[in-house]
N, C-alpha and C positions, 0 to 999 in steps of 0.2 A: 238693841234696835238696829236693824240692818236696812240700808237703802239700796234699791236697785238703781242701775244707771239711768233708767227712764225717768225716775223721780228726782234726780239731782237738778238743782237750779244752778246753771253755770253763770248766771248773771246776778247772783245774790247781792253783790255790792255794786250794782250798776256797771259791772264790767271793769271797775277801776283796777282790779288785780290783773286782768288780762291785758288791758291797755298798758299798765305799768310794766308788765313782763315784756311786751313787744318793744317798748321804748328802751328798756334796759338791754335787751339783746342787740338792738340796733346800735345803741351807744357803745357797748363793748366791742361790737364788730368794727365800728369806725375808729375806736381807739386802737384796736389791733392793727388797723391800717395806717396808724400814725396821723389820724385826722382829728384836729382840735374840736370839731363839731360833735365828736362823741361825748364830750363833757356836757354839752347842751342837751343832747338826747337823754343822757343819764340823769341829768338834773330834772328834766321833765318827768322821767320815770319816778324819781323820788317824790315829786309832788303828787302823782297819782297814788303812790304807795302810802303817803301820809294820809290821804283821803280814805284809802282802804283801811288803814289802821284805826282811824277815828270811827268809821262806820262799824268795824268789827270789834271795837273796843279793845284793840291790841296795842296798848300803849308802848310796849317795847318796839313794835314796828314803827310807830310814830317817831320815837326818839332816835332809833337807828337811821331812819331815812332823813331826818332833819340833820343828823351828823354827816351822812353821806352827801346831802345837798351842799353843805358847807365845804366838804372836801372836793366836790365837783367844781364849785366856784373857785376854790384855791387852785386846783389843777388847770382850770381854764385861764386864769390870769397869770399863772406862772409858766405856762406852756412855752417851750422853746423847741422848735423843730430841730432834730439832730441829724 
């Protein structure tokens, strides 16, 4: 079964995947600029990805992003500007 691009639904999961992607890219950008706020943006991204994982029934996505959410929290609280 082949879909053409006109029939694809880009908002299948209420756009949670797109929003998560934008927040993650912004978070990584801020971290690359040595800004602590990048952890916050990445954590927000993880929340959207957990929602996406639940809606798409992709439980590895849920588990991964819950783990990453914890690592973002750890990074935020242990951050030391060098």
